[in-house]
MARLUM-20570 format. One record per atom (N, C-alpha, C, O): x, y, z; atom name; residue in three letters. Coordinates in nm, 2 decimals. Atoms other than C-alpha are relative to their C-alpha. Example, Ala and Ser with C-alpha at 12.3 -4.5 7.8 and 13.67 -1.06 7.14 Angstrom:
2
+--------+--------+--------+------+-------+
|      x |      y |      z | nuti | balum |
+--------+--------+--------+------+-------+
|   0.09 |  -0.12 |   0.00 |    N |   ALA |
|   1.23 |  -0.45 |   0.78 |   CA |   ALA |
|   0.09 |   0.12 |   0.00 |    C |   ALA |
|   0.19 |   0.12 |   0.07 |    O |   ALA |
|  -0.09 |  -0.11 |   0.00 |    N |   SER |
|   1.37 |  -0.11 |   0.71 |   CA |   SER |
|  -0.08 |   0.11 |   0.08 |    C |   SER |
|  -0.03 |   0.22 |   0.09 |    O |   SER |
+--------+--------+--------+------+-------+
This chain:
89
+--------+--------+--------+------+-------+
|      x |      y |      z | nuti | balum |
+--------+--------+--------+------+-------+
|   0.09 |   0.05 |   0.10 |    N |   MET |
|  10.43 |  12.96 |  11.14 |   CA |   MET |
|   0.09 |  -0.09 |  -0.10 |    C |   MET |
|   0.04 |  -0.19 |  -0.15 |    O |   MET |
|  -0.09 |   0.08 |   0.10 |    N |   ARG |
|  10.73 |  12.84 |  10.92 |   CA |   ARG |
|   0.03 |  -0.13 |   0.06 |    C |   ARG |
|   0.04 |  -0.23 |  -0.01 |    O |   ARG |
|  -0.03 |   0.12 |  -0.07 |    N |   ARG |
|  10.82 |  12.58 |  11.18 |   CA |   ARG |
|  -0.11 |  -0.10 |  -0.01 |    C |   ARG |
|  -0.09 |  -0.22 |  -0.04 |    O |   ARG |
|   0.11 |   0.08 |   0.02 |    N |   LEU |
|  10.47 |  12.44 |  11.17 |   CA |   LEU |
|  -0.02 |  -0.05 |  -0.14 |    C |   LEU |
|  -0.06 |  -0.16 |  -0.17 |    O |   LEU |
|   0.01 |   0.04 |   0.14 |    N |   ALA |
|  10.47 |  12.44 |  10.79 |   CA |   ALA |
|   0.11 |  -0.10 |  -0.03 |    C |   ALA |
|   0.08 |  -0.20 |  -0.11 |    O |   ALA |
|  -0.10 |   0.10 |   0.02 |    N |   TRP |
|  10.80 |  12.25 |  10.79 |   CA |   TRP |
|  -0.04 |  -0.14 |   0.06 |    C |   TRP |
|  -0.02 |  -0.24 |   0.00 |    O |   TRP |
|   0.04 |   0.13 |  -0.06 |    N |   ILE |
|  10.66 |  11.99 |  11.03 |   CA |   ILE |
|  -0.10 |  -0.07 |  -0.08 |    C |   ILE |
|  -0.10 |  -0.19 |  -0.10 |    O |   ILE |
|   0.10 |   0.06 |   0.08 |    N |   PHE |
|  10.35 |  11.94 |  10.83 |   CA |   PHE |
|   0.05 |  -0.05 |  -0.14 |    C |   PHE |
|   0.00 |  -0.15 |  -0.19 |    O |   PHE |
|  -0.06 |   0.04 |   0.12 |    N |   SER |
|  10.55 |  11.92 |  10.51 |   CA |   SER |
|   0.07 |  -0.13 |   0.01 |    C |   SER |
|   0.06 |  -0.22 |  -0.08 |    O |   SER |
|  -0.08 |   0.12 |  -0.02 |    N |   ILE |
|  10.78 |  11.65 |  10.65 |   CA |   ILE |
|  -0.10 |  -0.12 |   0.03 |    C |   ILE |
|  -0.08 |  -0.23 |  -0.03 |    O |   ILE |
|   0.09 |   0.11 |  -0.03 |    N |   ILE |
|  10.49 |  11.45 |  10.79 |   CA |   ILE |
|  -0.08 |  -0.04 |  -0.12 |    C |   ILE |
|  -0.10 |  -0.16 |  -0.14 |    O |   ILE |
|   0.08 |   0.04 |   0.12 |    N |   SER |
|  10.29 |  11.47 |  10.47 |   CA |   SER |
|   0.09 |  -0.07 |  -0.10 |    C |   SER |
|   0.04 |  -0.16 |  -0.17 |    O |   SER |
|  -0.09 |   0.07 |   0.09 |    N |   ALA |
|  10.59 |  11.36 |  10.27 |   CA |   ALA |
|   0.02 |  -0.15 |   0.04 |    C |   ALA |
|   0.02 |  -0.24 |  -0.04 |    O |   ALA |
|  -0.02 |   0.14 |  -0.05 |    N |   VAL |
|  10.65 |  11.06 |  10.49 |   CA |   VAL |
|  -0.13 |  -0.08 |  -0.02 |    C |   VAL |
|  -0.12 |  -0.20 |  -0.06 |    O |   VAL |
|   0.13 |   0.07 |   0.02 |    N |   VAL |
|  10.28 |  10.97 |  10.48 |   CA |   VAL |
|  -0.02 |  -0.04 |  -0.14 |    C |   VAL |
|  -0.07 |  -0.15 |  -0.17 |    O |   VAL |
|   0.02 |   0.03 |   0.15 |    N |   LEU |
|  10.27 |  11.00 |  10.10 |   CA |   LEU |
|   0.10 |  -0.11 |  -0.04 |    C |   LEU |
|   0.06 |  -0.20 |  -0.12 |    O |   LEU |
|  -0.09 |   0.10 |   0.04 |    N |   ILE |
|  10.58 |  10.78 |  10.07 |   CA |   ILE |
|  -0.05 |  -0.14 |   0.05 |    C |   ILE |
|  -0.04 |  -0.24 |  -0.02 |    O |   ILE |
|   0.05 |   0.13 |  -0.05 |    N |   ILE |
|  10.44 |  10.51 |  10.30 |   CA |   ILE |
|  -0.12 |  -0.05 |  -0.07 |    C |   ILE |
|  -0.14 |  -0.16 |  -0.10 |    O |   ILE |
|   0.13 |   0.04 |   0.08 |    N |   GLY |
|  10.10 |  10.52 |  10.12 |   CA |   GLY |
|   0.03 |  -0.05 |  -0.14 |    C |   GLY |
|  -0.03 |  -0.14 |  -0.18 |    O |   GLY |
|  -0.04 |   0.05 |   0.14 |    N |   LEU |
|  10.27 |  10.49 |   9.78 |   CA |   LEU |
|   0.06 |  -0.14 |   0.00 |    C |   LEU |
|   0.03 |  -0.22 |  -0.08 |    O |   LEU |
|  -0.06 |   0.14 |  -0.01 |    N |   ILE |
|  10.48 |  10.19 |   9.89 |   CA |   ILE |
|  -0.11 |  -0.10 |   0.03 |    C |   ILE |
|  -0.11 |  -0.21 |  -0.03 |    O |   ILE |
|   0.11 |   0.09 |  -0.04 |    N |   ASP |
|  10.17 |  10.03 |  10.05 |   CA |   ASP |
|  -0.09 |  -0.02 |  -0.12 |    C |   ASP |
|  -0.14 |  -0.14 |  -0.14 |    O |   ASP |
|   0.09 |   0.01 |   0.12 |    N |   TYR |
|   9.96 |  10.10 |   9.74 |   CA |   TYR |
|   0.06 |  -0.08 |  -0.11 |    C |   TYR |
|  -0.01 |  -0.17 |  -0.17 |    O |   TYR |
|  -0.06 |   0.07 |   0.11 |    N |   ILE |
|  10.21 |   9.97 |   9.49 |   CA |   ILE |
|   0.02 |  -0.15 |   0.04 |    C |   ILE |
|   0.00 |  -0.24 |  -0.05 |    O |   ILE |
|  -0.04 |   0.13 |  -0.03 |    N |   THR |
|  10.32 |   9.66 |   9.68 |   CA |   THR |
|  -0.12 |  -0.08 |   0.06 |    C |   THR |
|  -0.12 |  -0.20 |   0.07 |    O |   THR |
|   0.12 |   0.06 |  -0.07 |    N |   LYS |
|   9.97 |   9.59 |   9.84 |   CA |   LYS |
|   0.05 |  -0.09 |   0.12 |    C |   LYS |
|   0.00 |  -0.20 |   0.14 |    O |   LYS |
|  -0.05 |   0.07 |  -0.11 |    N |   TYR |
|  10.16 |   9.49 |  10.15 |   CA |   TYR |
|  -0.11 |  -0.02 |   0.10 |    C |   TYR |
|  -0.20 |   0.07 |   0.13 |    O |   TYR |
|   0.10 |   0.05 |  -0.09 |    N |   ASN |
|   9.94 |   9.30 |  10.40 |   CA |   ASN |
|  -0.14 |   0.01 |  -0.06 |    C |   ASN |
|  -0.24 |   0.03 |   0.02 |    O |   ASN |
|   0.13 |  -0.01 |   0.06 |    N |   TRP |
|   9.65 |   9.31 |  10.15 |   CA |   TRP |
|  -0.07 |  -0.13 |   0.03 |    C |   TRP |
|  -0.02 |  -0.24 |  -0.02 |    O |   TRP |
|   0.08 |   0.12 |  -0.03 |    N |   ALA |
|   9.39 |   9.06 |  10.27 |   CA |   ALA |
|  -0.14 |   0.03 |  -0.05 |    C |   ALA |
|  -0.18 |   0.15 |  -0.07 |    O |   ALA |
|   0.13 |  -0.02 |   0.05 |    N |   GLN |
|   9.04 |   9.01 |  10.14 |   CA |   GLN |
|  -0.09 |   0.08 |   0.09 |    C |   GLN |
|  -0.17 |   0.16 |   0.05 |    O |   GLN |
|   0.08 |  -0.07 |  -0.10 |    N |   GLY |
|   8.89 |   9.14 |  10.46 |   CA |   GLY |
|   0.05 |   0.14 |   0.03 |    C |   GLY |
|  -0.01 |   0.22 |   0.10 |    O |   GLY |
|  -0.06 |  -0.13 |  -0.03 |    N |   ASP |
|   9.12 |   9.44 |  10.47 |   CA |   ASP |
|  -0.03 |   0.10 |  -0.11 |    C |   ASP |
|   0.05 |   0.14 |  -0.19 |    O |   ASP |
|   0.04 |  -0.09 |   0.09 |    N |   GLN |
|   8.92 |   9.68 |  10.27 |   CA |   GLN |
|  -0.07 |   0.12 |   0.07 |    C |   GLN |
|  -0.14 |   0.09 |   0.17 |    O |   GLN |
|   0.06 |  -0.11 |  -0.06 |    N |   ASN |
|   8.80 |  10.03 |  10.35 |   CA |   ASN |
|  -0.11 |   0.06 |  -0.09 |    C |   ASN |
|  -0.08 |   0.08 |  -0.21 |    O |   ASN |
|   0.10 |  -0.06 |   0.08 |    N |   ALA |
|   8.47 |  10.16 |  10.23 |   CA |   ALA |
|   0.02 |   0.15 |   0.00 |    C |   ALA |
|   0.02 |   0.22 |   0.10 |    O |   ALA |
|  -0.03 |  -0.14 |   0.01 |    N |   PHE |
|   8.53 |  10.51 |  10.10 |   CA |   PHE |
|  -0.12 |   0.08 |   0.02 |    C |   PHE |
|  -0.22 |   0.07 |  -0.05 |    O |   PHE |
|   0.11 |  -0.08 |  -0.04 |    N |   PHE |
|   8.29 |  10.75 |  10.27 |   CA |   PHE |
|  -0.12 |  -0.09 |   0.02 |    C |   PHE |
|  -0.24 |  -0.04 |   0.00 |    O |   PHE |
|   0.11 |   0.09 |  -0.03 |    N |   GLY |
|   8.07 |  10.45 |  10.37 |   CA |   GLY |
|  -0.06 |  -0.06 |  -0.12 |    C |   GLY |
|  -0.16 |  -0.14 |  -0.11 |    O |   GLY |
|   0.06 |   0.06 |   0.12 |    N |   ASN |
|   8.00 |  10.36 |  10.01 |   CA |   ASN |
|   0.06 |  -0.14 |  -0.02 |    C |   ASN |
|   0.18 |  -0.16 |  -0.04 |    O |   ASN |
|  -0.05 |   0.14 |   0.00 |    N |   GLN |
|   8.02 |   9.98 |   9.99 |   CA |   GLN |
|   0.04 |  -0.04 |  -0.15 |    C |   GLN |
|   0.10 |  -0.14 |  -0.17 |    O |   GLN |
|  -0.04 |   0.03 |   0.13 |    N |   ASN |
|   8.07 |  10.00 |   9.61 |   CA |   ASN |
|   0.14 |   0.04 |  -0.03 |    C |   ASN |
|   0.20 |  -0.01 |  -0.13 |    O |   ASN |
|  -0.13 |  -0.05 |   0.02 |    N |   ILE |
|   8.40 |  10.18 |   9.64 |   CA |   ILE |
|   0.09 |  -0.05 |   0.11 |    C |   ILE |
|   0.08 |   0.00 |   0.23 |    O |   ILE |
|  -0.08 |   0.06 |  -0.10 |    N |   LEU |
|   8.65 |   9.96 |   9.83 |   CA |   LEU |
|   0.15 |   0.04 |  -0.03 |    C |   LEU |
|   0.19 |   0.02 |  -0.14 |    O |   LEU |
|  -0.14 |  -0.04 |   0.02 |    N |   LEU |
|   9.01 |  10.09 |   9.88 |   CA |   LEU |
|   0.08 |  -0.08 |   0.10 |    C |   LEU |
|   0.04 |  -0.12 |   0.21 |    O |   LEU |
|  -0.09 |   0.06 |  -0.09 |    N |   ASN |
|   9.31 |   9.92 |  10.03 |   CA |   ASN |
|   0.06 |   0.11 |   0.09 |    C |   ASN |
|   0.04 |   0.23 |   0.07 |    O |   ASN |
|  -0.06 |  -0.09 |  -0.10 |    N |   ASP |
|   9.51 |  10.08 |  10.31 |   CA |   ASP |
|   0.09 |   0.10 |  -0.07 |    C |   ASP |
|   0.10 |   0.22 |  -0.02 |    O |   ASP |
|  -0.09 |  -0.09 |   0.07 |    N |   GLY |
|   9.76 |  10.23 |  10.07 |   CA |   GLY |
|  -0.07 |   0.12 |  -0.06 |    C |   GLY |
|  -0.03 |   0.23 |  -0.06 |    O |   GLY |
|   0.08 |  -0.11 |   0.06 |    N |   ALA |
|   9.49 |  10.43 |   9.89 |   CA |   ALA |
|  -0.05 |   0.10 |   0.10 |    C |   ALA |
|  -0.06 |   0.22 |   0.08 |    O |   ALA |
|   0.05 |  -0.08 |  -0.10 |    N |   THR |
|   9.35 |  10.55 |  10.21 |   CA |   THR |
|   0.11 |   0.09 |   0.06 |    C |   THR |
|   0.09 |   0.21 |   0.09 |    O |   THR |
|  -0.11 |  -0.08 |  -0.05 |    N |   ILE |
|   9.69 |  10.66 |  10.33 |   CA |   ILE |
|   0.04 |   0.11 |  -0.10 |    C |   ILE |
|   0.08 |   0.22 |  -0.06 |    O |   ILE |
|  -0.03 |  -0.10 |   0.10 |    N |   LEU |
|   9.75 |  10.84 |  10.00 |   CA |   LEU |
|  -0.10 |   0.12 |   0.01 |    C |   LEU |
|  -0.06 |   0.23 |  -0.01 |    O |   LEU |
|   0.10 |  -0.11 |  -0.01 |    N |   ILE |
|   9.43 |  11.04 |  10.04 |   CA |   ILE |
|   0.03 |   0.08 |   0.13 |    C |   ILE |
|   0.02 |   0.20 |   0.12 |    O |   ILE |
|  -0.04 |  -0.07 |  -0.12 |    N |   ALA |
|   9.53 |  11.13 |  10.40 |   CA |   ALA |
|   0.12 |   0.09 |  -0.02 |    C |   ALA |
|   0.13 |   0.20 |   0.02 |    O |   ALA |
|  -0.13 |  -0.07 |   0.03 |    N |   GLY |
|   9.88 |  11.23 |  10.28 |   CA |   GLY |
|  -0.03 |   0.12 |  -0.09 |    C |   GLY |
|   0.04 |   0.22 |  -0.08 |    O |   GLY |
|   0.03 |  -0.11 |   0.09 |    N |   GLY |
|   9.73 |  11.44 |  10.00 |   CA |   GLY |
|  -0.07 |   0.11 |   0.07 |    C |   GLY |
|  -0.04 |   0.23 |   0.05 |    O |   GLY |
|   0.06 |  -0.11 |  -0.07 |    N |   LEU |
|   9.51 |  11.63 |  10.24 |   CA |   LEU |
|   0.10 |   0.07 |   0.09 |    C |   LEU |
|   0.09 |   0.19 |   0.11 |    O |   LEU |
|  -0.11 |  -0.07 |  -0.08 |    N |   LEU |
|   9.81 |  11.69 |  10.47 |   CA |   LEU |
|   0.09 |   0.09 |  -0.09 |    C |   LEU |
|   0.13 |   0.19 |  -0.04 |    O |   LEU |
|  -0.08 |  -0.08 |   0.09 |    N |   ALA |
|  10.01 |  11.81 |  10.17 |   CA |   ALA |
|  -0.07 |   0.13 |  -0.04 |    C |   ALA |
|  -0.01 |   0.24 |  -0.04 |    O |   ALA |
|   0.08 |  -0.12 |   0.03 |    N |   VAL |
|   9.73 |  12.06 |  10.08 |   CA |   VAL |
|   0.01 |   0.09 |   0.12 |    C |   VAL |
|   0.02 |   0.22 |   0.11 |    O |   VAL |
|  -0.01 |  -0.08 |  -0.12 |    N |   GLY |
|   9.73 |  12.18 |  10.44 |   CA |   GLY |
|   0.14 |   0.06 |   0.02 |    C |   GLY |
|   0.15 |   0.18 |   0.06 |    O |   GLY |
|  -0.14 |  -0.06 |  -0.01 |    N |   SER |
|  10.11 |  12.23 |  10.44 |   CA |   SER |
|   0.02 |   0.10 |  -0.10 |    C |   SER |
|   0.09 |   0.20 |  -0.07 |    O |   SER |
|  -0.01 |  -0.10 |   0.10 |    N |   ILE |
|  10.09 |  12.42 |  10.12 |   CA |   ILE |
|  -0.07 |   0.13 |   0.04 |    C |   ILE |
|  -0.01 |   0.24 |   0.02 |    O |   ILE |
|   0.08 |  -0.11 |  -0.05 |    N |   LEU |
|   9.83 |  12.65 |  10.27 |   CA |   LEU |
|   0.08 |   0.07 |   0.11 |    C |   LEU |
|   0.09 |   0.19 |   0.12 |    O |   LEU |
|  -0.08 |  -0.06 |  -0.10 |    N |   MET |
|  10.06 |  12.70 |  10.57 |   CA |   MET |
|   0.12 |   0.07 |  -0.05 |    C |   MET |
|   0.16 |   0.18 |   0.00 |    O |   MET |
|  -0.12 |  -0.07 |   0.07 |    N |   TRP |
|  10.36 |  12.78 |  10.35 |   CA |   TRP |
|  -0.05 |   0.14 |  -0.06 |    C |   TRP |
|   0.02 |   0.24 |  -0.04 |    O |   TRP |
|   0.05 |  -0.12 |   0.06 |    N |   VAL |
|  10.15 |  13.04 |  10.17 |   CA |   VAL |
|  -0.02 |   0.11 |   0.11 |    C |   VAL |
|   0.02 |   0.22 |   0.09 |    O |   VAL |
|   0.03 |  -0.10 |  -0.11 |    N |   MET |
|  10.03 |  13.20 |  10.49 |   CA |   MET |
|   0.13 |   0.05 |   0.07 |    C |   MET |
|   0.14 |   0.16 |   0.10 |    O |   MET |
|  -0.12 |  -0.04 |  -0.06 |    N |   ALA |
|  10.38 |  13.19 |  10.64 |   CA |   ALA |
|   0.08 |   0.10 |  -0.08 |    C |   ALA |
|   0.14 |   0.19 |  -0.03 |    O |   ALA |
|  -0.07 |  -0.08 |   0.09 |    N |   LEU |
|  10.54 |  13.35 |  10.34 |   CA |   LEU |
|  -0.07 |   0.14 |  -0.01 |    C |   LEU |
|   0.00 |   0.24 |  -0.02 |    O |   LEU |
|   0.07 |  -0.13 |   0.01 |    N |   ARG |
|  10.27 |  13.62 |  10.32 |   CA |   ARG |
|   0.03 |   0.08 |   0.13 |    C |   ARG |
|   0.05 |   0.20 |   0.13 |    O |   ARG |
|  -0.03 |  -0.07 |  -0.13 |    N |   ARG |
|  10.32 |  13.70 |  10.69 |   CA |   ARG |
|   0.14 |   0.05 |   0.01 |    C |   ARG |
|   0.16 |   0.16 |   0.05 |    O |   ARG |
|  -0.14 |  -0.04 |   0.00 |    N |   GLU |
|  10.70 |  13.71 |  10.65 |   CA |   GLU |
|   0.01 |   0.12 |  -0.10 |    C |   GLU |
|   0.09 |   0.22 |  -0.07 |    O |   GLU |
|  -0.01 |  -0.11 |   0.10 |    N |   HIS |
|  10.66 |  13.94 |  10.34 |   CA |   HIS |
|  -0.07 |   0.12 |   0.06 |    C |   HIS |
|  -0.02 |   0.23 |   0.04 |    O |   HIS |
|   0.07 |  -0.11 |  -0.06 |    N |   GLY |
|  10.42 |  14.16 |  10.53 |   CA |   GLY |
|   0.08 |   0.07 |   0.11 |    C |   GLY |
|   0.07 |   0.19 |   0.13 |    O |   GLY |
|  -0.08 |  -0.06 |  -0.10 |    N |   ASP |
|  10.66 |  14.20 |  10.82 |   CA |   ASP |
|   0.12 |   0.08 |  -0.05 |    C |   ASP |
|   0.17 |   0.17 |   0.02 |    O |   ASP |
|  -0.12 |  -0.06 |   0.06 |    N |   GLN |
|  10.94 |  14.31 |  10.59 |   CA |   GLN |
|  -0.03 |   0.14 |  -0.06 |    C |   GLN |
|   0.06 |   0.21 |  -0.10 |    O |   GLN |
|   0.03 |  -0.12 |   0.07 |    N |   GLN |
|  10.75 |  14.60 |  10.44 |   CA |   GLN |
|   0.02 |   0.12 |   0.10 |    C |   GLN |
|   0.00 |   0.11 |   0.22 |    O |   GLN |
|  -0.04 |  -0.12 |  -0.08 |    N |   GLN |
|  10.87 |  14.94 |  10.56 |   CA |   GLN |
|  -0.13 |   0.09 |   0.01 |    C |   GLN |
|  -0.20 |   0.10 |  -0.09 |    O |   GLN |
|   0.11 |  -0.09 |  -0.01 |    N |   PRO |
|  10.61 |  15.18 |  10.69 |   CA |   PRO |
|   0.02 |   0.12 |  -0.09 |    C |   PRO |
|   0.13 |   0.17 |  -0.10 |    O |   PRO |
|   0.00 |  -0.11 |   0.10 |    N |   HIS |
|  10.53 |  15.46 |  10.45 |   CA |   HIS |
|   0.04 |   0.13 |   0.08 |    C |   HIS |
|  -0.03 |   0.17 |   0.18 |    O |   HIS |
|  -0.04 |  -0.12 |  -0.07 |    N |   GLN |
|  10.72 |  15.77 |  10.57 |   CA |   GLN |
|  -0.05 |   0.12 |  -0.08 |    C |   GLN |
|  -0.05 |   0.13 |  -0.20 |    O |   GLN |
|   0.06 |  -0.12 |   0.06 |    N |   GLN |
|  10.56 |  16.11 |  10.51 |   CA |   GLN |
|   0.11 |   0.10 |  -0.03 |    C |   GLN |
|   0.21 |   0.11 |   0.04 |    O |   GLN |
|  -0.10 |  -0.10 |   0.04 |    N |   GLN |
|  10.76 |  16.37 |  10.32 |   CA |   GLN |
|  -0.03 |   0.13 |   0.08 |    C |   GLN |
|  -0.15 |   0.17 |   0.10 |    O |   GLN |
|   0.03 |  -0.13 |  -0.08 |    N |   PRO |
|  10.81 |  16.69 |  10.52 |   CA |   PRO |
|  -0.05 |   0.10 |  -0.10 |    C |   PRO |
|   0.00 |   0.13 |  -0.21 |    O |   PRO |
|   0.07 |  -0.11 |   0.08 |    N |   GLY |
|  10.58 |  16.96 |  10.38 |   CA |   GLY |
|   0.06 |   0.13 |   0.03 |    C |   GLY |
|   0.15 |   0.15 |   0.11 |    O |   GLY |
|  -0.05 |  -0.14 |  -0.03 |    N |   PRO |
|  10.65 |  17.33 |  10.36 |   CA |   PRO |
|  -0.04 |   0.04 |   0.14 |    C |   PRO |
|  -0.16 |   0.03 |   0.18 |    O |   PRO |
|   0.03 |  -0.05 |  -0.14 |    N |   SER |
|  10.67 |  17.48 |  10.70 |   CA |   SER |
|  -0.06 |   0.14 |  -0.01 |    C |   SER |
|  -0.03 |   0.22 |  -0.10 |    O |   SER |
|   0.07 |  -0.13 |   0.00 |    N |   ARG |
|  10.46 |  17.78 |  10.78 |   CA |   ARG |
|   0.05 |   0.09 |   0.11 |    C |   ARG |
|   0.00 |   0.20 |   0.12 |    O |   ARG |
+--------+--------+--------+------+-------+
């Protein structure tokens, strides 16, 4: 689970960096290169904003994977409760 969390973290970081660069520089921005956000023609986004949204969703997924991996790791390290020997009869 930790390996999958690492992979998703690295991919989301790369996607966020590429999206931020594309959003700031508006690289390859053309008048026809617009994305309708959820099909709404009033909200038009360039590719950088779309990549930032996808990278944000990947980051949320990787955070959830880290939480699950750390919980699982913490749960595996707990020692089973040992019973104290009682008085013998």
